[in-house]
Residue frames as a rotation matrix with the C-alpha (Angstrom) as fourth column:
UNK 1
0.075 0.783 0.618 112.07
-0.628 0.518 -0.581 151.30
-0.775 -0.344 0.530 123.51
UNK 2
-0.871 -0.402 0.281 112.37
-0.097 0.703 0.705 148.05
-0.481 0.587 -0.651 121.58
UNK 3
-0.205 0.799 -0.565 109.94
-0.971 -0.240 0.012 147.70
-0.126 0.551 0.825 118.73
UNK 4
0.035 0.306 0.951 107.96
-0.231 0.929 -0.291 144.43
-0.972 -0.209 0.104 118.59
UNK 5
-0.768 -0.339 -0.544 108.67
-0.605 0.100 0.790 142.48
-0.213 0.936 -0.282 115.42
UNK 6
0.273 0.906 -0.323 106.00
-0.962 0.265 -0.067 140.75
0.024 0.329 0.944 113.39
UNK 7
0.178 -0.156 0.972 105.77
-0.301 0.931 0.204 136.97
-0.937 -0.329 0.119 113.76
UNK 8
-0.168 -0.307 -0.937 107.28
-0.985 0.083 0.150 134.97
0.032 0.948 -0.317 110.89
UNK 9
0.016 0.142 0.990 106.11
-0.178 0.974 -0.137 131.52
-0.984 -0.174 0.041 109.78
UNK 10
0.351 0.022 -0.936 107.37
-0.926 -0.143 -0.350 130.36
-0.142 0.989 -0.030 106.39
UNK 11
0.778 -0.135 0.613 107.89
0.177 0.984 -0.007 127.01
-0.602 0.114 0.790 104.73
UNK 12
0.053 -0.845 -0.532 111.41
-0.734 -0.394 0.553 126.91
-0.677 0.361 -0.641 103.33
UNK 13
-0.455 -0.237 -0.858 111.28
-0.783 0.565 0.259 123.40
0.424 0.790 -0.443 101.85
UNK 14
0.456 0.520 0.722 109.43
-0.695 0.715 -0.075 120.08
-0.555 -0.468 0.687 102.09
UNK 15
-0.095 -0.605 -0.790 111.39
-0.906 0.382 -0.184 116.97
0.413 0.699 -0.584 101.17
UNK 16
0.920 0.271 -0.283 111.46
-0.185 0.937 0.297 113.19
0.346 -0.221 0.912 101.42
UNK 17
0.322 -0.837 0.442 114.28
-0.946 -0.263 0.190 112.58
-0.043 -0.479 -0.877 103.88
UNK 18
-0.777 -0.550 0.306 114.23
-0.562 0.825 0.056 108.79
-0.283 -0.129 -0.950 103.95
UNK 19
0.410 0.905 -0.116 112.26
-0.889 0.369 -0.269 105.95
-0.201 0.213 0.956 102.37
UNK 20
-0.781 -0.620 -0.074 112.69
-0.619 0.755 0.214 102.20
-0.077 0.213 -0.974 102.20
UNK 21
0.487 0.861 -0.145 110.66
-0.873 0.483 -0.062 99.25
0.016 0.157 0.987 100.99
UNK 22
-0.707 -0.675 0.210 111.53
-0.684 0.729 0.037 95.69
-0.178 -0.117 -0.977 101.95
UNK 23
0.517 0.791 -0.327 109.93
-0.834 0.552 0.016 92.50
0.194 0.264 0.945 100.63
UNK 24
-0.301 -0.837 0.457 111.86
-0.914 0.390 0.111 89.83
-0.271 -0.384 -0.883 102.53
UNK 25
-0.337 0.231 0.913 109.61
-0.077 0.959 -0.272 86.90
-0.938 -0.162 -0.305 101.58
UNK 26
0.619 0.498 -0.607 109.07
-0.621 -0.163 -0.767 87.69
-0.481 0.852 0.208 97.90
UNK 27
-0.676 0.679 -0.287 108.30
-0.634 -0.338 0.696 86.13
0.375 0.652 0.659 95.53
UNK 28
-0.816 0.337 -0.470 106.76
0.368 0.929 0.027 83.15
0.446 -0.151 -0.882 97.39
UNK 29
-0.656 0.580 -0.483 104.54
0.470 -0.187 -0.863 85.22
-0.590 -0.793 -0.150 99.68
UNK 30
-0.685 0.386 -0.617 103.08
-0.620 -0.754 0.217 87.06
-0.382 0.531 0.756 96.67
UNK 31
-0.702 0.418 -0.577 101.32
-0.226 0.638 0.737 83.83
0.675 0.647 -0.353 95.70
UNK 32
-0.865 0.398 -0.306 99.43
0.451 0.351 -0.820 83.72
-0.219 -0.848 -0.483 99.02
UNK 33
-0.366 0.828 0.425 95.69
0.454 -0.239 0.858 84.33
0.812 0.507 -0.288 98.79
UNK 34
0.147 0.406 -0.902 95.25
0.989 -0.039 0.144 85.31
0.024 -0.913 -0.407 102.43
UNK 35
0.661 0.156 0.734 94.64
0.215 -0.976 0.014 88.98
0.718 0.149 -0.679 103.22
UNK 36
-0.362 -0.879 -0.310 97.63
0.618 0.022 -0.786 90.48
0.698 -0.476 0.536 105.09
UNK 37
0.601 0.396 -0.694 97.36
0.789 -0.433 0.436 92.28
-0.128 -0.809 -0.573 108.42
UNK 38
0.090 -0.524 0.847 98.52
0.476 -0.724 -0.498 95.91
0.875 0.448 0.184 108.22
UNK 39
0.447 -0.051 -0.893 100.16
0.851 -0.284 0.443 97.79
-0.276 -0.957 -0.084 111.11
UNK 40
0.257 -0.305 0.917 100.86
0.483 -0.781 -0.396 101.51
0.837 0.545 -0.053 110.81
UNK 41
0.290 -0.269 -0.918 103.00
0.892 -0.272 0.361 103.48
-0.347 -0.924 0.161 113.26
UNK 42
0.481 -0.096 0.872 103.45
0.465 -0.815 -0.346 107.27
0.743 0.572 -0.347 113.05
UNK 43
0.214 -0.429 -0.878 105.73
0.902 -0.258 0.346 109.71
-0.375 -0.866 0.331 114.80
UNK 44
0.829 0.017 0.559 106.65
0.258 -0.898 -0.356 113.40
0.496 0.439 -0.749 114.74
UNK 45
0.160 -0.839 -0.521 110.04
0.939 -0.033 0.342 114.96
-0.304 -0.544 0.782 115.42
UNK 46
0.865 0.049 0.500 111.04
0.236 -0.918 -0.319 118.64
0.443 0.394 -0.805 115.53
UNK 47
0.310 -0.810 -0.498 114.50
0.848 -0.001 0.530 120.07
-0.429 -0.587 0.687 116.03
UNK 48
0.774 -0.110 -0.623 116.21
-0.205 -0.975 -0.082 123.42
-0.599 0.191 -0.778 115.59
UNK 49
0.617 -0.579 0.533 118.58
0.783 0.388 -0.485 123.71
0.074 0.717 0.694 112.63
UNK 50
-0.608 -0.711 0.353 119.70
0.631 -0.703 -0.329 127.32
0.482 0.023 0.876 113.05
UNK 51
-0.837 0.297 -0.460 118.41
0.170 -0.658 -0.733 130.47
-0.520 -0.692 0.500 114.72
UNK 52
-0.227 0.865 -0.447 114.69
-0.645 -0.477 -0.597 130.61
-0.730 0.153 0.666 113.86
UNK 53
-0.095 0.136 -0.986 114.94
-0.897 0.418 0.144 127.61
0.432 0.898 0.082 111.49
UNK 54
-0.182 0.148 0.972 113.43
-0.682 0.693 -0.234 124.23
-0.708 -0.706 -0.025 112.40
UNK 55
-0.698 0.051 -0.714 113.21
-0.516 0.655 0.552 120.82
0.496 0.754 -0.431 110.76
UNK 56
-0.133 0.733 0.667 109.95
-0.778 0.339 -0.528 119.01
-0.613 -0.590 0.525 111.42
UNK 57
-0.728 -0.138 -0.672 109.57
-0.579 0.648 0.495 115.44
0.367 0.749 -0.551 110.22
UNK 58
0.318 0.828 0.463 106.74
-0.876 0.443 -0.191 112.92
-0.363 -0.345 0.866 110.21
UNK 59
-0.766 -0.621 -0.163 107.72
-0.642 0.735 0.219 109.26
-0.016 0.272 -0.962 110.16
UNK 60
0.471 0.880 0.058 105.63
-0.872 0.475 -0.118 106.26
-0.132 0.005 0.991 109.14
UNK 61
-0.817 -0.569 0.098 106.32
-0.548 0.817 0.179 102.56
-0.181 0.093 -0.979 109.44
UNK 62
0.340 0.919 -0.201 103.89
-0.934 0.306 -0.183 100.28
-0.107 0.250 0.962 107.61
UNK 63
-0.799 -0.551 0.241 104.24
-0.544 0.833 0.100 96.56
-0.256 -0.051 -0.965 108.20
UNK 64
0.344 0.883 -0.320 102.07
-0.934 0.356 -0.021 94.00
0.096 0.306 0.947 106.40
UNK 65
-0.748 -0.575 0.332 102.17
-0.631 0.771 -0.083 90.36
-0.208 -0.272 -0.940 107.44
UNK 66
0.364 0.737 -0.570 100.51
-0.643 0.641 0.419 87.09
0.674 0.214 0.707 106.66
UNK 67
0.794 -0.108 -0.598 100.83
0.473 0.727 0.498 85.15
0.381 -0.678 0.629 109.87
UNK 68
0.617 -0.652 -0.440 104.37
0.309 -0.314 0.898 85.76
-0.724 -0.690 0.008 111.09
UNK 69
-0.220 -0.722 0.656 105.81
0.910 0.090 0.405 86.35
-0.351 0.686 0.637 107.60
UNK 70
-0.154 0.071 -0.986 106.32
-0.011 -0.997 -0.071 89.89
-0.988 0.000 0.154 106.37
UNK 71
0.565 0.358 0.743 104.77
0.766 0.106 -0.634 90.74
-0.305 0.928 -0.214 103.01
UNK 72
0.043 -0.632 0.774 106.35
0.597 -0.605 -0.527 94.20
0.801 0.485 0.351 102.93
UNK 73
0.291 -0.084 -0.953 107.75
0.852 -0.430 0.298 96.80
-0.435 -0.899 -0.053 105.28
UNK 74
0.204 -0.192 0.960 107.85
0.595 -0.754 -0.278 100.51
0.777 0.628 -0.039 104.39
UNK 75
0.187 -0.196 -0.963 109.64
0.836 -0.483 0.260 103.12
-0.516 -0.854 0.074 106.45
UNK 76
0.008 -0.132 0.991 109.47
0.760 -0.643 -0.092 106.75
0.650 0.754 0.095 105.36
UNK 77
-0.059 -0.076 -0.995 110.36
0.776 -0.630 0.003 110.14
-0.627 -0.773 0.096 106.82
UNK 78
0.217 0.216 0.952 109.00
0.769 -0.638 -0.030 113.30
0.601 0.739 -0.304 105.24
UNK 79
-0.188 -0.385 -0.904 110.51
0.880 -0.475 0.019 116.54
-0.437 -0.791 0.428 106.51
UNK 80
0.605 0.318 0.730 110.06
0.601 -0.783 -0.158 120.25
0.522 0.534 -0.665 106.19
UNK 81
-0.580 -0.738 -0.345 112.25
0.813 -0.491 -0.314 123.21
0.062 -0.462 0.884 106.99
UNK 82
0.508 0.835 0.212 110.33
0.741 -0.549 0.388 126.07
0.440 -0.040 -0.897 108.57
UNK 83
-0.718 -0.593 0.366 111.35
0.321 -0.748 -0.582 129.59
0.618 -0.300 0.727 109.47
UNK 84
0.469 0.834 -0.290 109.61
0.645 -0.099 0.758 130.52
0.604 -0.543 -0.584 112.72
UNK 85
-0.686 -0.728 -0.005 110.50
0.580 -0.542 -0.608 133.78
0.440 -0.420 0.794 114.42
UNK 86
-0.884 0.202 0.422 109.10
-0.337 -0.901 -0.275 136.28
0.325 -0.385 0.864 116.90
UNK 87
0.148 0.927 -0.346 106.50
-0.119 0.364 0.924 133.93
0.982 -0.096 0.164 118.38
UNK 88
0.258 -0.007 0.966 105.81
-0.957 -0.139 0.255 133.65
0.133 -0.990 -0.043 122.11
UNK 89
-0.735 -0.678 -0.017 107.57
-0.664 0.725 -0.183 130.59
0.136 -0.123 -0.983 123.55
UNK 90
-0.478 0.607 0.635 104.24
-0.270 0.587 -0.764 129.04
-0.836 -0.537 -0.117 124.64
UNK 91
0.588 0.704 -0.399 103.13
-0.589 0.035 -0.807 128.94
-0.555 0.709 0.435 120.97
UNK 92
-0.228 -0.784 -0.578 106.23
-0.974 0.182 0.137 127.16
-0.002 0.594 -0.805 119.68
UNK 93
-0.746 -0.051 0.663 105.17
-0.242 0.950 -0.199 123.70
-0.620 -0.309 -0.721 120.89
UNK 94
0.229 0.917 0.326 101.81
0.154 0.297 -0.942 123.73
-0.961 0.266 -0.074 119.12
UNK 95
0.543 -0.084 -0.835 103.35
-0.769 -0.448 -0.455 125.21
-0.336 0.890 -0.309 115.95
UNK 96
-0.442 -0.839 -0.319 106.08
-0.896 0.433 0.100 122.55
0.054 0.330 -0.942 115.80
UNK 97
-0.870 0.069 0.487 103.83
-0.129 0.923 -0.362 119.71
-0.475 -0.378 -0.795 117.01
UNK 98
0.027 0.965 0.262 100.59
0.401 0.230 -0.887 120.49
-0.916 0.129 -0.381 115.15
UNK 99
0.649 0.334 -0.684 100.83
-0.350 -0.667 -0.658 123.11
-0.676 0.666 -0.316 112.38
UNK 100
-0.178 -0.813 -0.554 104.10
-0.937 -0.031 0.347 121.94
-0.299 0.581 -0.757 110.78
UNK 101
-0.790 -0.106 0.604 103.22
-0.033 0.991 0.131 118.20
-0.612 0.083 -0.786 110.77
UNK 102
0.259 0.953 0.156 99.85
0.267 0.085 -0.960 119.05
-0.928 0.291 -0.232 109.17
UNK 103
0.520 -0.155 -0.840 101.75
-0.738 -0.577 -0.350 120.68
-0.430 0.802 -0.415 106.30
UNK 104
-0.473 -0.862 -0.183 104.29
-0.858 0.403 0.319 117.84
-0.201 0.308 -0.930 105.88
UNK 105
-0.396 0.293 0.870 101.94
-0.233 0.885 -0.404 114.85
-0.888 -0.362 -0.282 106.32
UNK 106
0.702 0.705 -0.103 100.09
-0.297 0.158 -0.942 115.01
-0.647 0.692 0.320 102.95
UNK 107
0.280 -0.697 -0.660 103.45
-0.931 -0.028 -0.365 114.70
0.236 0.717 -0.656 101.18
UNK 108
-0.675 -0.504 0.539 104.28
-0.662 0.736 -0.142 111.65
-0.325 -0.453 -0.830 103.29
UNK 109
0.117 0.821 0.558 100.91
-0.231 0.569 -0.789 110.06
-0.966 -0.037 0.257 102.46
UNK 110
0.812 0.218 -0.541 101.49
-0.544 -0.050 -0.837 110.48
-0.210 0.975 0.078 98.73
UNK 111
-0.070 -0.938 -0.340 105.07
-0.953 0.163 -0.255 109.22
0.295 0.307 -0.905 98.82
UNK 112
-0.582 -0.092 0.808 104.15
-0.518 0.808 -0.280 106.14
-0.627 -0.581 -0.518 100.90
UNK 113
0.473 0.830 0.298 101.24
-0.203 0.431 -0.879 105.23
-0.858 0.355 0.372 98.60
UNK 114
0.689 -0.281 -0.668 103.48
-0.718 -0.139 -0.682 105.68
0.099 0.950 -0.297 95.54
UNK 115
-0.385 -0.915 0.125 106.32
-0.922 0.374 -0.102 103.60
0.047 -0.154 -0.987 97.02
UNK 116
-0.325 0.341 0.882 103.98
-0.319 0.838 -0.442 100.74
-0.890 -0.426 -0.164 97.90
UNK 117
0.766 0.640 -0.068 102.41
-0.242 0.189 -0.952 100.75
-0.596 0.745 0.299 94.43
UNK 118
0.403 -0.702 -0.587 105.85
-0.876 -0.111 -0.469 100.81
0.264 0.703 -0.660 92.78
UNK 119
-0.579 -0.585 0.568 106.64
-0.748 0.658 -0.084 97.74
-0.325 -0.473 -0.819 94.87
UNK 120
-0.799 0.285 -0.530 103.82
-0.229 0.669 0.707 95.90
0.556 0.686 -0.469 93.09
UNK 121
-0.715 0.556 -0.424 101.15
0.688 0.451 -0.569 96.14
-0.125 -0.699 -0.704 95.79
UNK 122
0.274 0.838 0.472 97.80
0.712 -0.507 0.486 97.89
0.646 0.203 -0.736 96.02
UNK 123
-0.411 -0.456 0.789 98.35
-0.078 -0.845 -0.529 101.33
0.908 -0.279 0.312 97.56
UNK 124
-0.063 0.340 -0.938 98.00
0.986 0.168 -0.006 101.70
0.155 -0.925 -0.346 101.30
UNK 125
-0.035 0.123 0.992 96.51
0.174 -0.977 0.127 105.11
0.984 0.177 0.013 101.99
UNK 126
-0.787 -0.286 -0.546 97.41
0.584 -0.061 -0.809 106.53
0.199 -0.956 0.215 105.37
UNK 127
0.261 0.956 -0.133 94.39
0.934 -0.215 0.287 107.94
0.246 -0.199 -0.949 107.20
UNK 128
0.217 -0.096 0.972 94.05
-0.060 -0.995 -0.085 111.61
0.974 -0.040 -0.221 108.04
UNK 129
-0.266 -0.406 -0.874 95.67
0.862 0.305 -0.404 112.38
0.431 -0.861 0.269 111.39
UNK 130
0.821 0.456 0.344 94.46
0.194 -0.789 0.584 114.77
0.537 -0.412 -0.736 114.07
UNK 131
-0.131 -0.989 -0.071 97.84
0.503 -0.004 -0.865 116.20
0.855 -0.149 0.498 115.02
UNK 132
-0.169 0.127 0.977 96.28
-0.668 -0.743 -0.019 118.39
0.724 -0.657 0.211 117.71
UNK 133
0.837 0.508 0.202 94.92
-0.502 0.570 0.650 115.32
0.215 -0.646 0.733 119.54
UNK 134
0.612 -0.693 -0.380 98.27
0.537 0.718 -0.444 113.54
0.581 0.068 0.811 119.05
UNK 135
-0.316 -0.746 0.587 100.15
0.061 -0.633 -0.772 116.55
0.947 -0.208 0.245 120.44
UNK 136
0.144 0.459 0.877 97.81
-0.841 -0.410 0.353 116.93
0.521 -0.788 0.327 123.41
UNK 137
0.958 0.172 -0.229 98.18
-0.062 0.905 0.420 113.22
0.280 -0.389 0.878 124.23
UNK 138
0.198 -0.966 -0.167 101.98
0.613 0.255 -0.748 113.51
0.765 0.046 0.642 124.11
UNK 139
-0.337 -0.282 0.898 101.86
-0.373 -0.836 -0.403 116.55
0.864 -0.471 0.177 126.40
UNK 140
0.584 0.640 0.499 99.60
-0.736 0.158 0.658 114.75
0.343 -0.752 0.564 128.88
UNK 141
0.853 -0.317 -0.415 101.92
0.351 0.936 0.005 111.71
0.387 -0.150 0.910 128.90
UNK 142
-0.108 -0.961 0.254 104.96
0.391 -0.276 -0.878 113.92
0.914 0.004 0.406 129.39
UNK 143
-0.270 0.053 0.961 103.36
-0.641 -0.755 -0.138 115.64
0.719 -0.653 0.238 132.42
UNK 144
0.819 0.552 0.158 102.06
-0.494 0.536 0.684 112.51
0.293 -0.638 0.712 134.16
UNK 145
0.033 -0.846 0.532 104.57
-0.907 0.198 0.371 110.71
-0.419 -0.495 -0.761 136.37
UNK 146
-0.364 -0.266 -0.892 106.00
-0.713 0.696 0.084 107.55
0.599 0.667 -0.444 134.86
UNK 147
0.717 0.664 0.213 104.17
-0.666 0.563 0.488 104.43
0.204 -0.492 0.846 135.95
UNK 148
-0.348 -0.875 0.336 106.33
-0.934 0.352 -0.051 102.03
-0.074 -0.332 -0.940 137.90
């Protein structure tokens, strides 16, 4: 009789995988007095690295513009390596889509705010994210037939 093994969930490492800051219209646009519009896009990606080892990353793209001119553009990807073993298959999706991003995201928030400040701008603080709602929305979209 096979003995059931205990579930394993461990953070191996959290790291900044990618970060960039562009200021294509500097220095002229820095003299503008108008308040820029800010657009923030977020995404989550999870992929297996080895047996029981997964990389989960949270990406952010922050674009600030005055009119059609870009003030700055930040793209960052914060990742974590997680050991996840002996979990029922139906729990893997929520672990990779909710629990892991919740661990990685605070690091992304700090790195993005720091990068923007180092670029000479007031920090942009990313809002808290409800990864469960985000995951459930993605699941609902994946199950509904594509609109023609």
